[in-house]
Each structure stands twice: as structure tokens, then as C-alpha cells.
C-alpha positions in Angstrom: 46.6 4.1 -88.5 45.6 7.1 -86.3 42.5 9.1 -87.1 42.5 12.7 -85.8 39.2 13.2 -84.1 39.5 17.0 -84.3 39.1 16.5 -88.1 36.2 14.1 -87.8 33.4 16.7 -87.6 34.6 18.7 -90.6 35.0 15.5 -92.5 31.4 14.5 -91.6 30.1 17.9 -92.7 32.0 17.4 -96.0 30.3 14.1 -96.4 26.9 15.7 -96.1 27.6 17.7 -99.2 28.9 14.8 -101.2 25.5 13.7 -102.5 25.2 10.4 -100.8 22.2 8.0 -101.1 19.8 8.1 -98.2 17.4 5.3 -97.2 17.6 1.6 -96.2 20.8 -0.3 -96.6 21.2 -3.1 -99.2 20.2 -6.6 -98.4 23.1 -8.5 -96.6 25.4 -10.5 -98.8 25.5 -13.9 -97.2 28.4 -15.0 -99.4 30.9 -14.0 -96.8 33.1 -16.8 -95.5 33.3 -15.2 -92.0 33.5 -17.6 -89.1 31.1 -16.8 -86.3 32.5 -16.7 -82.8 31.1 -16.2 -79.3 29.7 -12.8 -78.7 31.2 -10.5 -76.0 32.1 -7.0 -75.0 35.3 -5.9 -73.3 37.8 -3.1 -72.8 41.3 -3.6 -74.3 44.2 -2.0 -72.5 48.0 -1.7 -72.6 49.6 -0.7 -69.3 53.0 -0.8 -67.6 53.2 -2.4 -64.1 56.0 -3.0 -61.6 56.4 -6.5 -60.2 56.7 -6.2 -56.4 58.8 -8.7 -54.3 55.6 -10.5 -53.3 54.7 -11.0 -56.9 51.9 -8.5 -56.9 51.6 -5.8 -59.6 51.8 -2.1 -59.0 50.2 0.0 -61.7 52.5 2.7 -63.2 50.8 4.1 -66.3 48.7 3.3 -69.3 50.5 3.1 -72.7 47.5 4.2 -74.7 43.8 5.1 -74.1 41.6 2.0 -73.5 39.7 0.7 -76.5 36.2 -0.8 -76.2 35.4 -3.9 -78.3 32.2 -5.9 -78.9 31.1 -8.8 -81.2 27.6 -10.1 -81.7 26.3 -13.6 -82.5 26.1 -12.6 -86.2 29.9 -12.0 -86.4 29.6 -8.2 -86.5 32.4 -6.4 -84.6 32.4 -2.9 -83.0 35.4 -0.9 -81.9 35.3 2.4 -80.0 38.6 4.1 -80.0 40.0 7.6 -79.2 43.1 7.7 -81.4 44.0 11.2 -80.4 42.5 11.8 -76.9 42.2 15.4 -75.8 43.9 16.8 -72.8 40.9 16.3 -70.6 40.9 12.5 -71.0 44.6 11.9 -71.8 45.4 10.9 -68.2 47.6 7.9 -68.8 48.8 7.9 -65.2 45.3 7.0 -64.1 44.3 3.3 -64.0 41.0 4.3 -65.6 41.3 7.5 -67.6 38.3 9.8 -67.8 35.9 9.3 -70.7 36.7 11.4 -73.7 34.2 14.0 -75.1 34.3 12.3 -78.5 35.6 9.0 -79.9 35.4 7.1 -83.2 33.0 4.2 -83.5 33.4 1.6 -86.3 31.1 -1.4 -86.9 32.2 -4.1 -89.4 29.5 -6.4 -90.8 31.0 -9.3 -92.6 27.7 -10.5 -94.1 26.5 -7.1 -95.5 30.2 -6.4 -96.3 29.9 -2.9 -94.9 31.6 -0.7 -92.4 29.6 1.9 -90.5 31.2 4.8 -88.6 30.3 7.8 -86.5 31.8 9.9 -83.8 30.3 9.3 -80.4 30.3 11.5 -77.3 28.8 14.8 -76.2 30.5 16.8 -79.0 30.8 14.1 -81.6 29.0 14.0 -84.9 26.4 11.3 -84.6 25.3 10.9 -88.2 26.2 7.3 -89.1 28.0 6.6 -92.5 27.5 3.2 -94.0 30.0 2.2 -96.6 29.7 -0.8 -99.0 33.3 -2.2 -99.0 35.2 -3.1 -102.0 36.5 -6.6 -102.3 40.0 -5.5 -101.2 38.6 -3.5 -98.3 36.4 -6.4 -97.2 39.3 -8.8 -97.2 41.4 -6.4 -95.2 38.6 -6.0 -92.6 38.2 -9.7 -92.3 41.9 -10.2 -91.9 42.0 -7.5 -89.2 39.2 -9.0 -87.1 39.2 -12.7 -87.9 42.8 -13.8 -88.4 44.4 -14.5 -85.0 48.0 -13.2 -84.9 50.4 -16.1 -85.2 52.6 -17.0 -82.2 56.0 -18.7 -82.1 56.2 -22.4 -81.2 58.9 -24.6 -79.8 59.7 -25.6 -83.4 59.9 -22.1 -84.9 61.8 -20.5 -82.0 65.3 -19.8 -83.4 67.2 -18.2 -80.6 69.9 -20.0 -78.6 69.3 -17.6 -75.6 65.6 -18.3 -75.5 63.4 -21.2 -74.2 59.8 -22.0 -75.0 57.3 -23.1 -72.4 53.7 -24.3 -72.9 51.7 -22.9 -70.0 48.6 -24.9 -70.6 45.1 -23.6 -70.0 43.7 -21.2 -67.4 40.8 -18.8 -67.1 41.4 -15.1 -67.6 38.5 -12.8 -66.9 36.0 -15.6 -67.5 37.7 -16.7 -70.8 39.4 -20.1 -71.1 42.8 -19.4 -72.7 46.0 -21.3 -73.5 49.4 -19.7 -72.8 52.9 -19.8 -74.1 56.0 -18.2 -72.6 59.3 -17.4 -74.2 62.1 -16.6 -71.7 65.3 -15.0 -72.9 68.3 -14.9 -70.6 71.2 -12.6 -71.4 74.4 -11.6 -69.7 75.4 -8.0 -70.1 79.0 -6.9 -69.7 79.6 -4.2 -67.1 83.3 -3.8 -67.8 86.1 -6.1 -66.7 84.9 -9.4 -65.4 81.6 -8.0 -64.2 78.5 -9.3 -65.9 74.8 -8.9 -65.1 72.2 -11.6 -65.8 69.0 -10.2 -67.3 65.7 -12.1 -67.9 63.1 -11.1 -70.4 59.8 -12.9 -70.8 57.2 -12.7 -73.6 53.9 -14.4 -72.6 50.8 -14.8 -74.8 47.4 -16.1 -73.8 45.0 -17.0 -76.6 41.4 -18.4 -76.7 40.7 -20.4 -79.8 37.0 -20.9 -78.9 36.5 -17.1 -78.4 39.0 -16.3 -81.3 40.7 -13.7 -79.1 44.1 -12.8 -77.8 43.3 -12.4 -74.1 46.6 -11.2 -72.6 50.2 -10.5 -73.6 53.0 -9.9 -71.0 56.3 -8.5 -72.0 59.2 -7.5 -69.9 61.3 -8.3 -66.8 59.5 -10.5 -64.2 61.6 -8.9 -61.5 61.1 -5.3 -62.7 58.7 -3.6 -65.0 56.3 -5.4 -67.5 54.1 -4.2 -70.2 50.7 -6.0 -70.2 48.2 -5.8 -72.9 44.8 -7.5 -72.3 41.1 -7.5 -71.9 39.1 -6.5 -68.8 35.5 -5.6 -68.0 34.6 -8.7 -70.1 30.9 -9.4 -70.5 30.1 -12.6 -72.3 27.0 -12.9 -74.4 25.1 -10.8 -76.9 24.7 -7.0 -76.5 22.4 -6.0 -79.4 22.1 -2.4 -78.2 25.8 -1.9 -79.1 25.0 -2.5 -82.8 22.0 -0.3 -83.1 22.7 2.9 -85.0 22.2 6.2 -83.1 18.6 7.3 -83.4 17.4 10.7 -84.6 20.0 11.2 -87.2 20.0 10.7 -91.0 22.1 7.7 -92.1 24.3 8.1 -95.2 25.1 5.3 -97.6 28.0 5.0 -99.9 29.1 2.4 -102.5 32.6 1.5 -103.8 34.4 1.8 -100.5 34.3 5.6 -100.3 35.5 7.0 -96.9 36.2 3.5 -95.5 40.0 3.9 -95.3 40.1 5.1 -91.7 37.6 2.4 -90.7 39.9 -0.4 -92.0 42.9 1.2 -90.2 41.0 1.4 -86.9 39.9 -2.2 -87.2 43.7 -3.1 -87.1 43.4 -2.4 -83.3 40.9 -5.2 -82.8 43.2 -7.9 -81.4 45.0 -7.3 -78.1 48.5 -6.2 -79.0 51.5 -4.5 -77.5 52.1 -0.9 -78.6 55.1 0.2 -80.5 58.3 -1.9 -79.9 57.4 -3.1 -76.4 58.1 -6.7 -77.5 61.5 -7.8 -78.6 60.6 -11.4 -79.0 
């Protein structure tokens, strides 16, 4: 699922010699069953924090480089991601790492059934590549960006050491979300009759109207927690984010050529914990 950006420019140069078709894109295919949702832009993060005695959070580190997300009123989605950030921007101990010199941009259009990609930044290759997706690729892209990840319920939770709690609704960064929490209590043997009580929570906040996972909290409420979520949220349409870079020749491909990395990157669309942070 990781695209090596150092290989992006050579790949783009190879594409230039692959005899693509230049010109205007095909007319949008309106047969898509895509559901339109509220437009927005935001930054998706995953970070580790320490819970202080007064309940406040102390930032420790980022787990991965932040990802920029956007969706417009037509249902198109954009993801800006640095899958392999260079040393100059790979500063995970900073709350806001420096901006990378280059990053991958992918725009999925569910109506035209295309993915468009280019490499942004000062040293990135800015020639957009528009790919007409195959039926299978289109379905994968829709699943990645439209299918909300399923969450456990009180009825599906099958763990005698865990309890389920409906947290109701609250506003997070301007988005109305509903939360659930699963609390697992375990006693760890320390030898002899000594046992230590440990508590682990897994909390998920989801917005059905916005069709987004807004925040996930995973860890020890009295120690360290890993939090994945959205910040710098801006509600409303941002059409400039879906305009192709100007001054460059756009390449068009049929039959899904070169769309594999695009589909993989779209898998990072929903807020999610990285690796095995969640044991629930």
C-alpha cells in the first residue's frame, strides 16, 4: 500500500514514452451509484499522547506523516499523502511536521469513473495522469472511499472481559458524530498473589451525515493512547483542490493502466489506526 515517491518521477518519465492519448477526458459516466456526501477538507493524523493526571493530553509523537483529504459536492475525493517522507520532513516528534518537498496526489471521480494522479511539491512531477478505471478498480475505489468501516455493537461484542458503551452524540472539530466505547479490564499476574489491573479502551466517533470516521482512541486512559482523527477541518466546497495543475500536458489512459497505486493510496481515505495499535 506504500508508494515510493523517489520512484514517482522515473515512473512519470516512463509514462511519457508510453504513447498515451492527449486531449480532453471522456464525458462523465453518470451510471455510478456513488452516494454524494457533504463537501469538506481536513488533515488526517495518527499520534500518540500521554494522559496527564488532570485529564489533559501531552503530545508524544506522530505515528505517520499527516494525510490531507478533501471531498467536493459532486462526490469526488482527493488524497494528498507522503507514503515515504524524506528525512527533511520525517519529523514525527513534531506536532506538525515540515511540509515535504514532494507528495502523491490522487483524485477519484466516481461519475467519470477515473483516477487522476500527479506528484506535488517543489521537486514533484506535475504532469497529471488520468486513468479510466476498469470495473474492478472502480468498485475497489468506491469501497475504499464510500464504505464506512464497520464497528462492533453491544450485540456483536463477544468478549467476557469487555463492556460496550454508547457515548451518544457530540461535536468534534465542527462535525456532529456519534461515539461508542469498548472497555476491556484485565488482571495481569505479577507472580505469587500479586495482580495488576489494566484497562484498555477502544473508542470510535463516526458521522453518518458526513460519512466519515472522525476520531478513534485506543489505549490506556491512565497512560498512553493512540489517537487517529481529523483536524484543520473546513466544511464546504473547495473547487480549487480539484483543478488539475496548469501549464502541464495531461495524459489519458484507458483500461486501468497505472491505477494500481492510486487504488492502494485511496485505502488511506478513512481515519484509521496504523498497524496493530488496536487490539479490540
